[in-house]
N, C-alpha and C positions, 0 to 999 in steps of 0.2 A: 435468478441465481447468477453467480459470477465465479470466475476461475482465477486462481492466483498462484504465483510462484512464491513460496515462503522462504525467506532468507534467514541466515543465522544472525544471532545477536552476540554480543560479547560484553565483558565488564565495562568497557568504555561507553558503549551504547547505553547500558543500564544506568551508569552514573550520569550521562548527559540527560536522559529522560527524567531522572530524579530532580535534577536542577530545573528542567523545564516545568515539571509539575509544581515544584516549590514556587516558581515565578507566578504561575497561574492560580494556584490554590493555597499558597501559604505553607506553613510547616506541617499542617495536619491534612494529609491526603491519602488516598488509596489508589493503587493502580495494579492491573494484572501483571504478573511476572511469570516467566520472562516475557519481555517485549517480543512481538512477532512481526518484524518488518516483512513487507510483502510488495510484490508488483502485481497489480490487477492486470490480467491478460485479456479477459473477455467477459462480457455480460450477455445474457440471453434475453430474449423477449418471449415470455411464456405464451403469448398469443400466436406467435408465428414460428418459433423454434424452441428447442430444448437443448441446453448445454449439458454435456456429460464429462466425467473425468477422463474418459478415453479421448474425447475431443482435445482436451488440454494436453494430454500426454502426446498425442499425435502432433499437435502444433509445436510443442517444445522439441520433439525429436526431429521435426522438419526445419527447425530454426535453432540449431545448437548454440549459436552465440548468446541466446537467452540464459543458458546455464553455464557456459564455459569461459566467458570473458569477464574480467574485472570491470566494474562499472564505477563511474563517478557521478555524483548527483549534479545535475545541470540546473534543476529548479525544484522548488517545493510549492505546493498549492494547498489551500484550505477550501474545502467544498461543503456546501450545504446539501445534504442528501434527503431533505424533506420532500415527501411526495414520491411520485414515480420518477424513474430515471430521466425522463424528458424534462422534469421540473428541476433537476439538480442544477446548482449554480456555483460557479467558481467565485468564491468571495475574495480571494487574494492569491497572487502568484508572485514569488520572489525568484528571480533568475540569478544564478551565480556566474561570475566572469572568471575565466582562467587567468 
């Protein structure tokens, strides 16, 4: 299981995703709408612990900057999530410069 903070989308995000999908898939494509951007906060290991919604709420309440500060994207990454989490691999990371 994992825990995430779900962020809001807007018409500009949706338009940007449409352009991205057209680049990858051509003019005929399907995507779920609305887009649900998120920050993954925690992953559990079901062999040793179990993550709950209360854990995430407590963590966010103890770290209010997660919810109250405007954020800028510093980097994007593409991950292969094949297999168990220990097998996941970062395929590409692009860092942005201010």
